[in-house]
C-alpha angles and dihedrals in degrees: 000000000000120000112250097200110090121247096253095052091043093050089051088059093046099045091059086079093061126085127228094267092053092047091051087050088060090052090053092046092054093037094241113164133205100045103109098103098039123114122224100274091046091048092055092050090044093053094047093047095044101050124081119233091259090052091048088055091051092048091049093050091049100045110025102083093037093056096042093047093050093051092046090051090054090048091053089049089055092051090049093048093245099117133085086248124058131199105257100178143350119207130183098212095180116015094186092056095036091239111168129184120193125188120206126194128206130180094284104352140067132212127197121199129189128197136168119181116183138155090261095054106025090114089067112358128211107262142157136170139180093230122095094249098046096041087066093048092261122150098254123177088257088060090054092051087056090044092055091045092050090048091051089049087055092238088143141000120252092229089062093056110105106153098087138015115246130214114266091242095048097108092045092050094053097039094098095045113111138182120233128190124213123255089271088055088224106167094192097052113017114049122131129188121209141159111244090211094056122092090238089070088074090061101041096094093053103037111140091003133116112258141179119231100212096186142349138149119234106242096172136008121195127183112223139180128214123192121204124167090345091306116119120212119196118207141153126242109211124190113206122201126208090014128180121201141160144151114334113270128195096201138017093252089068092061113122116187091200091064096050120110122208116209133175092230139009128184124223129192106213125187119239089243094055091044093053095042092054096036089225117202137177107274096035117129111222145180126205147160123231147121121286110224138166112243106208093192096052091033094226143098112258133184105230137171091052109173098172135025127176137190116237 
């Protein structure tokens, strides 16, 4: 289907994804002069006002797929837990109007993105985002996370999408992404999105829950320090290989093999006291209880709050 937004307006959306250096590169490429002191917003307006319609078409053909593909790749990284930001929550604020709000969390910042794709606005959907790209109606990576979520919710059909081109492998790359509700099955509050082919999928069921690590061999053991309010905490980050874990159990009779997950590696945060008391070494096989959490700074799942660890 043909895009209904004109080239100039569409390019304004796309160019929000580029930085000042990239925008000045466009000026050089088209031999536009008088741009050196302009800031980003001024550069975008300057480019759009300076180029003839034929040149706008050339620019669009040259940049569209490159920009869209880069932002989609970043969105997929967020879904897979491989980005500096993680998806903190997904809320359907108005199911009838397909209004979705997604919160993202970085190391010390938060981003909220809003999207609503319906039959009556699919040519240019309602959208907003806290980030610099999305706040100017650009197609930021947060937008594409919402786009993929809305598509998985069947709020629209991909063949009806005409606003942007999509990479040839787009459908293949999102095929394994699933939506998962919380235990309460609350669509408005508790939806998660994860790629079944990512390693994080193994941990989804137990995120922020108490677990028992039934078995795992210490493959690496690294001493670390963490400073908070001038207080230094010493701990050890252990990576287990061939680990088995499941819901926390208080006694062996509660063990259920059907609920056990097998993973190639599992990270444990172990206090200095527990490490020294057990004389832990690489090669030791251990068992422990703790809470499985996603560490946004280290970009990994870690078992924390370990009160007891034993060699087996």
